[in-house]
All heavy atoms as TSV, in Angstrom:
chain	resi	resn	atom	element	x	y	z
A	1	MET	N	N	26.185	34.605	-23.649
A	1	MET	CA	C	26.136	33.367	-22.900
A	1	MET	C	C	27.465	32.630	-23.079
A	1	MET	O	O	27.924	32.401	-24.188
A	1	MET	CB	C	24.988	32.496	-23.424
A	1	MET	CG	C	24.850	31.199	-22.748
A	1	MET	SD	S	23.262	30.532	-23.206
A	1	MET	CE	C	23.528	28.854	-23.205
A	2	VAL	N	N	28.061	32.261	-21.985
A	2	VAL	CA	C	29.344	31.566	-22.016
A	2	VAL	C	C	29.101	30.063	-21.856
A	2	VAL	O	O	28.405	29.629	-20.948
A	2	VAL	CB	C	30.276	32.070	-20.883
A	2	VAL	CG1	C	31.557	31.282	-20.851
A	2	VAL	CG2	C	30.542	33.551	-21.049
A	3	GLU	N	N	29.646	29.294	-22.760
A	3	GLU	CA	C	29.547	27.831	-22.671
A	3	GLU	C	C	30.780	27.276	-21.978
A	3	GLU	O	O	31.890	27.751	-22.205
A	3	GLU	CB	C	29.459	27.211	-24.067
A	3	GLU	CG	C	28.164	27.466	-24.766
A	3	GLU	CD	C	28.085	26.719	-26.094
A	3	GLU	OE1	O	29.020	25.974	-26.448
A	3	GLU	OE2	O	27.079	26.890	-26.784
A	4	THR	N	N	30.554	26.278	-21.144
A	4	THR	CA	C	31.656	25.581	-20.488
A	4	THR	C	C	31.551	24.111	-20.852
A	4	THR	O	O	30.555	23.463	-20.516
A	4	THR	CB	C	31.575	25.749	-18.954
A	4	THR	OG1	O	31.618	27.141	-18.650
A	4	THR	CG2	C	32.718	25.034	-18.271
A	5	LEU	N	N	32.527	23.609	-21.542
A	5	LEU	CA	C	32.546	22.208	-21.938
A	5	LEU	C	C	32.808	21.335	-20.717
A	5	LEU	O	O	33.802	21.512	-20.018
A	5	LEU	CB	C	33.624	21.966	-23.000
A	5	LEU	CG	C	33.722	20.551	-23.553
A	5	LEU	CD1	C	32.434	20.148	-24.262
A	5	LEU	CD2	C	34.911	20.443	-24.488
A	6	LEU	N	N	31.884	20.406	-20.449
A	6	LEU	CA	C	32.025	19.507	-19.314
A	6	LEU	C	C	32.441	18.112	-19.755
A	6	LEU	O	O	33.272	17.478	-19.114
A	6	LEU	CB	C	30.707	19.427	-18.535
A	6	LEU	CG	C	30.178	20.754	-18.005
A	6	LEU	CD1	C	28.818	20.546	-17.349
A	6	LEU	CD2	C	31.163	21.386	-17.045
A	7	TYR	N	N	31.826	17.636	-20.828
A	7	TYR	CA	C	32.114	16.306	-21.364
A	7	TYR	C	C	32.248	16.402	-22.877
A	7	TYR	O	O	31.580	17.210	-23.516
A	7	TYR	CB	C	30.977	15.314	-21.060
A	7	TYR	CG	C	30.805	14.995	-19.607
A	7	TYR	CD1	C	29.919	15.703	-18.816
A	7	TYR	CD2	C	31.538	13.973	-19.010
A	7	TYR	CE1	C	29.756	15.412	-17.474
A	7	TYR	CE2	C	31.388	13.674	-17.669
A	7	TYR	CZ	C	30.490	14.397	-16.906
A	7	TYR	OH	O	30.341	14.107	-15.576
A	8	ALA	N	N	33.085	15.557	-23.426
A	8	ALA	CA	C	33.207	15.419	-24.877
A	8	ALA	C	C	33.083	13.934	-25.195
A	8	ALA	O	O	33.679	13.094	-24.510
A	8	ALA	CB	C	34.550	15.953	-25.360
A	9	ALA	N	N	32.281	13.611	-26.196
A	9	ALA	CA	C	32.064	12.208	-26.545
A	9	ALA	C	C	32.304	11.993	-28.030
A	9	ALA	O	O	31.963	12.843	-28.855
A	9	ALA	CB	C	30.641	11.789	-26.179
A	10	GLU	N	N	32.893	10.845	-28.331
A	10	GLU	CA	C	33.133	10.449	-29.724
A	10	GLU	C	C	32.751	8.987	-29.876
A	10	GLU	O	O	33.032	8.165	-28.995
A	10	GLU	CB	C	34.608	10.598	-30.100
A	10	GLU	CG	C	35.104	12.015	-30.088
A	10	GLU	CD	C	36.578	12.083	-30.466
A	10	GLU	OE1	O	37.363	11.303	-29.907
A	10	GLU	OE2	O	36.909	12.910	-31.328
A	11	LEU	N	N	32.124	8.688	-30.981
A	11	LEU	CA	C	31.852	7.303	-31.338
A	11	LEU	C	C	32.876	6.937	-32.403
A	11	LEU	O	O	32.929	7.554	-33.464
A	11	LEU	CB	C	30.430	7.155	-31.870
A	11	LEU	CG	C	30.006	5.750	-32.244
A	11	LEU	CD1	C	30.044	4.822	-31.026
A	11	LEU	CD2	C	28.616	5.761	-32.839
A	12	VAL	N	N	33.712	5.961	-32.101
A	12	VAL	CA	C	34.848	5.621	-32.953
A	12	VAL	C	C	34.678	4.201	-33.493
A	12	VAL	O	O	34.218	3.309	-32.777
A	12	VAL	CB	C	36.167	5.710	-32.126
A	12	VAL	CG1	C	37.360	5.344	-32.963
A	12	VAL	CG2	C	36.321	7.098	-31.527
A	13	ARG	N	N	35.063	4.022	-34.748
A	13	ARG	CA	C	35.090	2.679	-35.327
A	13	ARG	C	C	36.549	2.304	-35.566
A	13	ARG	O	O	37.285	3.024	-36.240
A	13	ARG	CB	C	34.324	2.649	-36.648
A	13	ARG	CG	C	34.258	1.272	-37.238
A	13	ARG	CD	C	33.396	1.267	-38.464
A	13	ARG	NE	N	33.385	-0.053	-39.047
A	13	ARG	CZ	C	33.033	-0.309	-40.276
A	13	ARG	NH1	N	32.632	0.677	-41.055
A	13	ARG	NH2	N	33.055	-1.522	-40.726
A	14	GLU	N	N	36.948	1.187	-34.976
A	14	GLU	CA	C	38.333	0.741	-35.091
A	14	GLU	C	C	38.336	-0.751	-35.365
A	14	GLU	O	O	37.803	-1.535	-34.575
A	14	GLU	CB	C	39.073	1.058	-33.787
A	14	GLU	CG	C	40.544	0.720	-33.825
A	14	GLU	CD	C	41.214	1.111	-32.519
A	14	GLU	OE1	O	41.247	2.312	-32.199
A	14	GLU	OE2	O	41.702	0.204	-31.822
A	15	ASP	N	N	38.926	-1.137	-36.473
A	15	ASP	CA	C	38.991	-2.550	-36.874
A	15	ASP	C	C	37.607	-3.202	-36.891
A	15	ASP	O	O	37.431	-4.336	-36.452
A	15	ASP	CB	C	39.931	-3.337	-35.951
A	15	ASP	CG	C	41.363	-2.840	-36.026
A	15	ASP	OD1	O	41.787	-2.414	-37.123
A	15	ASP	OD2	O	42.059	-2.882	-34.997
A	16	GLY	N	N	36.612	-2.442	-37.346
A	16	GLY	CA	C	35.257	-2.965	-37.467
A	16	GLY	C	C	34.446	-2.964	-36.185
A	16	GLY	O	O	33.270	-3.314	-36.187
A	17	ALA	N	N	35.051	-2.564	-35.072
A	17	ALA	CA	C	34.341	-2.519	-33.786
A	17	ALA	C	C	34.102	-1.058	-33.403
A	17	ALA	O	O	34.915	-0.178	-33.695
A	17	ALA	CB	C	35.150	-3.212	-32.707
A	18	TYR	N	N	32.980	-0.812	-32.744
A	18	TYR	CA	C	32.642	0.539	-32.303
A	18	TYR	C	C	32.943	0.697	-30.824
A	18	TYR	O	O	32.788	-0.240	-30.042
A	18	TYR	CB	C	31.151	0.820	-32.532
A	18	TYR	CG	C	30.770	0.844	-33.986
A	18	TYR	CD1	C	30.264	-0.286	-34.606
A	18	TYR	CD2	C	30.923	2.002	-34.743
A	18	TYR	CE1	C	29.913	-0.273	-35.942
A	18	TYR	CE2	C	30.568	2.023	-36.085
A	18	TYR	CZ	C	30.064	0.890	-36.678
A	18	TYR	OH	O	29.717	0.903	-38.000
A	19	LYS	N	N	33.356	1.910	-30.465
A	19	LYS	CA	C	33.558	2.215	-29.054
A	19	LYS	C	C	33.177	3.668	-28.817
A	19	LYS	O	O	33.365	4.534	-29.676
A	19	LYS	CB	C	34.984	1.933	-28.608
A	19	LYS	CG	C	36.057	2.707	-29.328
A	19	LYS	CD	C	37.446	2.290	-28.881
A	19	LYS	CE	C	38.504	3.000	-29.683
A	19	LYS	NZ	N	39.855	2.596	-29.301
A	20	LEU	N	N	32.613	3.907	-27.644
A	20	LEU	CA	C	32.253	5.243	-27.220
A	20	LEU	C	C	33.356	5.746	-26.291
A	20	LEU	O	O	33.692	5.085	-25.299
A	20	LEU	CB	C	30.913	5.224	-26.473
A	20	LEU	CG	C	30.402	6.563	-25.959
A	20	LEU	CD1	C	30.139	7.530	-27.108
A	20	LEU	CD2	C	29.151	6.352	-25.121
A	21	VAL	N	N	33.916	6.889	-26.639
A	21	VAL	CA	C	34.987	7.492	-25.855
A	21	VAL	C	C	34.430	8.779	-25.241
A	21	VAL	O	O	34.041	9.695	-25.966
A	21	VAL	CB	C	36.219	7.813	-26.728
A	21	VAL	CG1	C	37.336	8.433	-25.899
A	21	VAL	CG2	C	36.698	6.568	-27.466
A	22	VAL	N	N	34.350	8.828	-23.909
A	22	VAL	CA	C	33.806	9.992	-23.216
A	22	VAL	C	C	34.897	10.599	-22.344
A	22	VAL	O	O	35.463	9.922	-21.487
A	22	VAL	CB	C	32.587	9.615	-22.343
A	22	VAL	CG1	C	32.058	10.840	-21.613
A	22	VAL	CG2	C	31.492	8.988	-23.199
A	23	GLN	N	N	35.171	11.872	-22.590
A	23	GLN	CA	C	36.169	12.590	-21.798
A	23	GLN	C	C	35.443	13.496	-20.807
A	23	GLN	O	O	34.594	14.304	-21.201
A	23	GLN	CB	C	37.069	13.427	-22.698
A	23	GLN	CG	C	38.078	14.249	-21.916
A	23	GLN	CD	C	38.882	15.188	-22.788
A	23	GLN	OE1	O	38.602	15.352	-23.974
A	23	GLN	NE2	N	39.869	15.819	-22.204
A	24	ASP	N	N	35.747	13.353	-19.544
A	24	ASP	CA	C	35.277	14.265	-18.501
A	24	ASP	C	C	36.310	15.379	-18.446
A	24	ASP	O	O	37.421	15.196	-17.936
A	24	ASP	CB	C	35.173	13.519	-17.166
A	24	ASP	CG	C	34.659	14.383	-16.039
A	24	ASP	OD1	O	34.885	15.617	-16.059
A	24	ASP	OD2	O	34.041	13.829	-15.115
A	25	VAL	N	N	35.972	16.510	-19.003
A	25	VAL	CA	C	36.924	17.612	-19.135
A	25	VAL	C	C	37.276	18.200	-17.771
A	25	VAL	O	O	38.423	18.566	-17.524
A	25	VAL	CB	C	36.350	18.700	-20.073
A	25	VAL	CG1	C	37.264	19.899	-20.164
A	25	VAL	CG2	C	36.080	18.110	-21.455
A	26	VAL	N	N	36.312	18.246	-16.861
A	26	VAL	CA	C	36.542	18.827	-15.540
A	26	VAL	C	C	37.514	17.980	-14.725
A	26	VAL	O	O	38.430	18.491	-14.101
A	26	VAL	CB	C	35.200	18.992	-14.786
A	26	VAL	CG1	C	35.425	19.486	-13.359
A	26	VAL	CG2	C	34.272	19.923	-15.552
A	27	ARG	N	N	37.310	16.667	-14.739
A	27	ARG	CA	C	38.150	15.762	-13.932
A	27	ARG	C	C	39.349	15.218	-14.704
A	27	ARG	O	O	40.150	14.485	-14.157
A	27	ARG	CB	C	37.306	14.609	-13.410
A	27	ARG	CG	C	36.270	15.062	-12.405
A	27	ARG	CD	C	35.389	13.905	-11.951
A	27	ARG	NE	N	34.369	14.361	-11.052
A	27	ARG	CZ	C	33.177	14.801	-11.410
A	27	ARG	NH1	N	32.847	14.845	-12.684
A	27	ARG	NH2	N	32.289	15.196	-10.526
A	28	ASP	N	N	39.415	15.545	-16.004
A	28	ASP	CA	C	40.498	15.093	-16.877
A	28	ASP	C	C	40.618	13.566	-16.883
A	28	ASP	O	O	41.696	13.010	-16.657
A	28	ASP	CB	C	41.825	15.735	-16.473
A	28	ASP	CG	C	42.888	15.565	-17.553
A	28	ASP	OD1	O	42.514	15.469	-18.750
A	28	ASP	OD2	O	44.080	15.509	-17.219
A	29	THR	N	N	39.475	12.905	-17.094
A	29	THR	CA	C	39.456	11.450	-17.202
A	29	THR	C	C	38.798	11.046	-18.514
A	29	THR	O	O	38.076	11.834	-19.123
A	29	THR	CB	C	38.684	10.803	-16.033
A	29	THR	OG1	O	37.339	11.286	-16.047
A	29	THR	CG2	C	39.331	11.107	-14.695
A	30	VAL	N	N	39.052	9.814	-18.937
A	30	VAL	CA	C	38.469	9.280	-20.165
A	30	VAL	C	C	37.932	7.890	-19.868
A	30	VAL	O	O	38.597	7.094	-19.196
A	30	VAL	CB	C	39.522	9.190	-21.296
A	30	VAL	CG1	C	38.945	8.523	-22.535
A	30	VAL	CG2	C	40.051	10.575	-21.632
A	31	GLN	N	N	36.720	7.617	-20.365
A	31	GLN	CA	C	36.143	6.281	-20.267
A	31	GLN	C	C	35.878	5.784	-21.680
A	31	GLN	O	O	35.412	6.540	-22.531
A	31	GLN	CB	C	34.831	6.291	-19.488
A	31	GLN	CG	C	34.998	6.612	-18.027
A	31	GLN	CD	C	33.675	6.532	-17.281
A	31	GLN	OE1	O	32.617	6.321	-17.854
A	31	GLN	NE2	N	33.736	6.701	-15.986
A	32	VAL	N	N	36.184	4.517	-21.911
A	32	VAL	CA	C	35.960	3.894	-23.212
A	32	VAL	C	C	35.060	2.684	-23.007
A	32	VAL	O	O	35.336	1.845	-22.145
A	32	VAL	CB	C	37.294	3.457	-23.860
A	32	VAL	CG1	C	37.038	2.797	-25.213
A	32	VAL	CG2	C	38.233	4.654	-24.004
A	33	THR	N	N	33.981	2.619	-23.792
A	33	THR	CA	C	33.009	1.538	-23.669
A	33	THR	C	C	32.716	0.965	-25.045
A	33	THR	O	O	32.414	1.722	-25.971
A	33	THR	CB	C	31.688	2.068	-23.058
A	33	THR	OG1	O	31.978	2.674	-21.815
A	33	THR	CG2	C	30.681	0.965	-22.876
A	34	PRO	N	N	32.780	-0.360	-25.211
A	34	PRO	CA	C	32.397	-0.949	-26.493
A	34	PRO	C	C	30.900	-0.748	-26.738
A	34	PRO	O	O	30.099	-0.755	-25.799
A	34	PRO	CB	C	32.718	-2.434	-26.345
A	34	PRO	CG	C	33.129	-2.651	-24.935
A	34	PRO	CD	C	33.209	-1.344	-24.239
A	35	VAL	N	N	30.537	-0.543	-27.998
A	35	VAL	CA	C	29.141	-0.312	-28.374
A	35	VAL	C	C	28.793	-1.274	-29.503
A	35	VAL	O	O	29.474	-1.292	-30.532
A	35	VAL	CB	C	28.932	1.143	-28.848
A	35	VAL	CG1	C	27.493	1.384	-29.264
A	35	VAL	CG2	C	29.358	2.131	-27.772
A	36	PRO	N	N	27.725	-2.066	-29.341
A	36	PRO	CA	C	27.340	-2.973	-30.422
A	36	PRO	C	C	26.835	-2.204	-31.651
A	36	PRO	O	O	26.268	-1.114	-31.517
A	36	PRO	CB	C	26.214	-3.823	-29.827
A	36	PRO	CG	C	25.866	-3.216	-28.522
A	36	PRO	CD	C	26.891	-2.196	-28.168
A	37	GLU	N	N	27.058	-2.777	-32.814
A	37	GLU	CA	C	26.646	-2.128	-34.064
A	37	GLU	C	C	25.151	-1.841	-34.082
A	37	GLU	O	O	24.711	-0.818	-34.612
A	37	GLU	CB	C	27.026	-3.006	-35.262
A	37	GLU	CG	C	26.801	-2.337	-36.585
A	37	GLU	CD	C	27.355	-3.116	-37.757
A	37	GLU	OE1	O	28.103	-4.090	-37.547
A	37	GLU	OE2	O	27.048	-2.736	-38.893
A	38	SER	N	N	24.356	-2.716	-33.473
A	38	SER	CA	C	22.900	-2.492	-33.439
A	38	SER	C	C	22.562	-1.212	-32.670
A	38	SER	O	O	21.627	-0.488	-33.025
A	38	SER	CB	C	22.191	-3.691	-32.820
A	38	SER	OG	O	22.647	-3.908	-31.490
A	39	ALA	N	N	23.317	-0.900	-31.633
A	39	ALA	CA	C	23.089	0.329	-30.875
A	39	ALA	C	C	23.514	1.555	-31.680
A	39	ALA	O	O	22.873	2.603	-31.613
A	39	ALA	CB	C	23.836	0.280	-29.551
A	40	VAL	N	N	24.579	1.412	-32.457
A	40	VAL	CA	C	25.043	2.514	-33.302
A	40	VAL	C	C	23.960	2.863	-34.327
A	40	VAL	O	O	23.667	4.042	-34.556
A	40	VAL	CB	C	26.367	2.147	-34.012
A	40	VAL	CG1	C	26.747	3.207	-35.043
A	40	VAL	CG2	C	27.482	1.961	-32.991
A	41	ALA	N	N	23.335	1.851	-34.890
A	41	ALA	CA	C	22.286	2.079	-35.888
A	41	ALA	C	C	21.073	2.790	-35.281
A	41	ALA	O	O	20.380	3.543	-35.974
A	41	ALA	CB	C	21.859	0.752	-36.507
A	42	ARG	N	N	20.828	2.576	-33.987
A	42	ARG	CA	C	19.667	3.188	-33.323
A	42	ARG	C	C	19.991	4.533	-32.680
A	42	ARG	O	O	19.105	5.195	-32.129
A	42	ARG	CB	C	19.109	2.246	-32.259
A	42	ARG	CG	C	18.507	0.978	-32.819
A	42	ARG	CD	C	17.767	0.161	-31.768
A	42	ARG	NE	N	18.470	0.005	-30.506
A	42	ARG	CZ	C	19.204	-1.056	-30.151
A	42	ARG	NH1	N	19.336	-2.070	-30.976
A	42	ARG	NH2	N	19.805	-1.107	-28.979
A	43	LEU	N	N	21.218	4.969	-32.732
A	43	LEU	CA	C	21.630	6.191	-32.055
A	43	LEU	C	C	20.831	7.427	-32.488
A	43	LEU	O	O	20.372	8.187	-31.630
A	43	LEU	CB	C	23.131	6.422	-32.231
A	43	LEU	CG	C	23.738	7.564	-31.435
A	43	LEU	CD1	C	23.512	7.378	-29.940
A	43	LEU	CD2	C	25.217	7.673	-31.720
A	44	PRO	N	N	20.618	7.680	-33.771
A	44	PRO	CA	C	19.823	8.865	-34.141
A	44	PRO	C	C	18.412	8.834	-33.552
A	44	PRO	O	O	17.911	9.862	-33.082
A	44	PRO	CB	C	19.781	8.811	-35.675
A	44	PRO	CG	C	21.006	8.035	-36.050
A	44	PRO	CD	C	21.166	7.008	-34.953
A	45	THR	N	N	17.790	7.668	-33.532
A	45	THR	CA	C	16.450	7.548	-32.948
A	45	THR	C	C	16.498	7.815	-31.448
A	45	THR	O	O	15.663	8.543	-30.901
A	45	THR	CB	C	15.870	6.151	-33.222
A	45	THR	OG1	O	15.831	5.944	-34.630
A	45	THR	CG2	C	14.488	5.995	-32.631
A	46	PHE	N	N	17.472	7.231	-30.774
A	46	PHE	CA	C	17.623	7.435	-29.335
A	46	PHE	C	C	17.792	8.919	-29.011
A	46	PHE	O	O	17.161	9.446	-28.090
A	46	PHE	CB	C	18.820	6.633	-28.812
A	46	PHE	CG	C	19.162	6.953	-27.391
A	46	PHE	CD1	C	18.385	6.469	-26.345
A	46	PHE	CD2	C	20.258	7.743	-27.088
A	46	PHE	CE1	C	18.699	6.775	-25.014
A	46	PHE	CE2	C	20.574	8.054	-25.772
A	46	PHE	CZ	C	19.794	7.566	-24.737
A	47	LEU	N	N	18.648	9.613	-29.764
A	47	LEU	CA	C	18.885	11.034	-29.506
A	47	LEU	C	C	17.629	11.862	-29.752
A	47	LEU	O	O	17.333	12.807	-29.015
A	47	LEU	CB	C	20.044	11.542	-30.364
A	47	LEU	CG	C	21.410	10.979	-30.000
A	47	LEU	CD1	C	22.457	11.434	-31.006
A	47	LEU	CD2	C	21.810	11.354	-28.596
A	48	SER	N	N	16.861	11.507	-30.767
A	48	SER	CA	C	15.616	12.201	-31.064
A	48	SER	C	C	14.606	12.030	-29.930
A	48	SER	O	O	13.959	12.986	-29.492
A	48	SER	CB	C	15.041	11.684	-32.381
A	48	SER	OG	O	13.814	12.299	-32.650
A	49	VAL	N	N	14.461	10.794	-29.447
A	49	VAL	CA	C	13.539	10.521	-28.338
A	49	VAL	C	C	13.988	11.263	-27.084
A	49	VAL	O	O	13.177	11.876	-26.379
A	49	VAL	CB	C	13.432	9.002	-28.081
A	49	VAL	CG1	C	12.707	8.715	-26.779
A	49	VAL	CG2	C	12.747	8.318	-29.247
A	50	LEU	N	N	15.274	11.234	-26.797
A	50	LEU	CA	C	15.803	11.927	-25.624
A	50	LEU	C	C	15.508	13.426	-25.712
A	50	LEU	O	O	15.052	14.035	-24.741
A	50	LEU	CB	C	17.306	11.678	-25.499
A	50	LEU	CG	C	18.001	12.297	-24.299
A	50	LEU	CD1	C	17.436	11.741	-22.997
A	50	LEU	CD2	C	19.503	12.043	-24.378
A	51	SER	N	N	15.747	14.017	-26.859
A	51	SER	CA	C	15.482	15.445	-27.045
A	51	SER	C	C	14.014	15.772	-26.844
A	51	SER	O	O	13.670	16.762	-26.198
A	51	SER	CB	C	15.915	15.900	-28.441
A	51	SER	OG	O	17.309	15.878	-28.554
A	52	SER	N	N	13.135	14.932	-27.376
A	52	SER	CA	C	11.706	15.206	-27.232
A	52	SER	C	C	11.251	15.052	-25.775
A	52	SER	O	O	10.424	15.814	-25.298
A	52	SER	CB	C	10.881	14.317	-28.158
A	52	SER	OG	O	10.933	12.972	-27.749
A	53	LYS	N	N	11.807	14.099	-25.055
A	53	LYS	CA	C	11.436	13.901	-23.646
A	53	LYS	C	C	11.962	15.032	-22.766
A	53	LYS	O	O	11.339	15.398	-21.777
A	53	LYS	CB	C	11.940	12.562	-23.131
A	53	LYS	CG	C	11.155	11.401	-23.692
A	53	LYS	CD	C	11.541	10.113	-23.029
A	53	LYS	CE	C	10.762	9.003	-23.694
A	53	LYS	NZ	N	10.162	8.089	-22.765
A	54	LEU	N	N	13.107	15.564	-23.110
A	54	LEU	CA	C	13.690	16.647	-22.323
A	54	LEU	C	C	13.171	18.011	-22.758
A	54	LEU	O	O	13.456	19.018	-22.112
A	54	LEU	CB	C	15.221	16.623	-22.422
A	54	LEU	CG	C	15.898	15.396	-21.839
A	54	LEU	CD1	C	17.403	15.450	-22.092
A	54	LEU	CD2	C	15.611	15.267	-20.353
A	55	GLY	N	N	12.456	18.021	-23.883
A	55	GLY	CA	C	11.911	19.275	-24.374
A	55	GLY	C	C	12.975	20.217	-24.910
A	55	GLY	O	O	12.795	21.423	-24.924
A	56	SER	N	N	14.084	19.654	-25.334
A	56	SER	CA	C	15.170	20.489	-25.836
A	56	SER	C	C	15.089	20.643	-27.345
A	56	SER	O	O	14.436	19.870	-28.037
A	56	SER	CB	C	16.528	19.908	-25.436
A	56	SER	OG	O	16.672	18.606	-25.943
A	57	ALA	N	N	15.765	21.653	-27.829
A	57	ALA	CA	C	15.819	21.906	-29.263
A	57	ALA	C	C	16.693	20.859	-29.927
A	57	ALA	O	O	17.537	20.242	-29.285
A	57	ALA	CB	C	16.394	23.296	-29.505
A	58	PRO	N	N	16.518	20.673	-31.240
A	58	PRO	CA	C	17.383	19.729	-31.959
A	58	PRO	C	C	18.852	20.124	-31.807
A	58	PRO	O	O	19.179	21.297	-31.645
A	58	PRO	CB	C	16.935	19.880	-33.422
A	58	PRO	CG	C	15.600	20.530	-33.379
A	58	PRO	CD	C	15.542	21.312	-32.094
A	59	GLY	N	N	19.726	19.113	-31.876
A	59	GLY	CA	C	21.160	19.361	-31.737
A	59	GLY	C	C	21.667	20.323	-32.776
A	59	GLY	O	O	21.178	20.371	-33.881
A	60	ARG	N	N	22.661	21.092	-32.397
A	60	ARG	CA	C	23.195	22.069	-33.339
A	60	ARG	C	C	24.580	21.710	-33.815
A	60	ARG	O	O	25.119	22.368	-34.667
A	60	ARG	CB	C	23.161	23.460	-32.729
A	60	ARG	CG	C	24.046	23.624	-31.534
A	60	ARG	CD	C	23.941	25.051	-31.010
A	60	ARG	NE	N	25.020	25.371	-30.135
A	60	ARG	CZ	C	25.018	25.153	-28.838
A	60	ARG	NH1	N	23.993	24.601	-28.275
A	60	ARG	NH2	N	26.055	25.506	-28.093
A	61	GLY	N	N	25.197	20.710	-33.210
A	61	GLY	CA	C	26.520	20.274	-33.643
A	61	GLY	C	C	27.609	21.268	-33.304
A	61	GLY	O	O	27.385	22.466	-33.340
A	62	ARG	N	N	28.756	20.766	-32.967
A	62	ARG	CA	C	29.909	21.604	-32.668
A	62	ARG	C	C	30.896	21.481	-33.803
A	62	ARG	O	O	31.045	20.446	-34.394
A	62	ARG	CB	C	30.571	21.160	-31.365
A	62	ARG	CG	C	29.664	21.328	-30.163
A	62	ARG	CD	C	30.413	20.937	-28.913
A	62	ARG	NE	N	31.413	21.890	-28.559
A	62	ARG	CZ	C	31.192	22.982	-27.802
A	62	ARG	NH1	N	29.998	23.224	-27.381
A	62	ARG	NH2	N	32.181	23.792	-27.493
A	63	ARG	N	N	31.585	22.530	-34.070
A	63	ARG	CA	C	32.602	22.530	-35.125
A	63	ARG	C	C	33.902	23.015	-34.577
A	63	ARG	O	O	34.035	23.782	-33.738
A	63	ARG	CB	C	32.174	23.394	-36.300
A	63	ARG	CG	C	30.969	22.817	-36.974
A	63	ARG	CD	C	30.666	23.628	-38.229
A	63	ARG	NE	N	29.328	23.371	-38.641
A	63	ARG	CZ	C	28.986	22.441	-39.500
A	63	ARG	NH1	N	29.886	21.672	-40.033
A	63	ARG	NH2	N	27.759	22.279	-39.858
């Protein structure tokens, strides 16, 4: 099975503020959005709920 990377996302903390950086690999664009700390704290729960609703396996992480 061949994987094709479409998007890459990073959650970055800079000077105490969080931002989500999403790269659209196909279109070669980047979007940056500020993220409140309260949302960062809920991110693992959000991802778990999303996975269960989509019926997907737990994340495997990229290295």
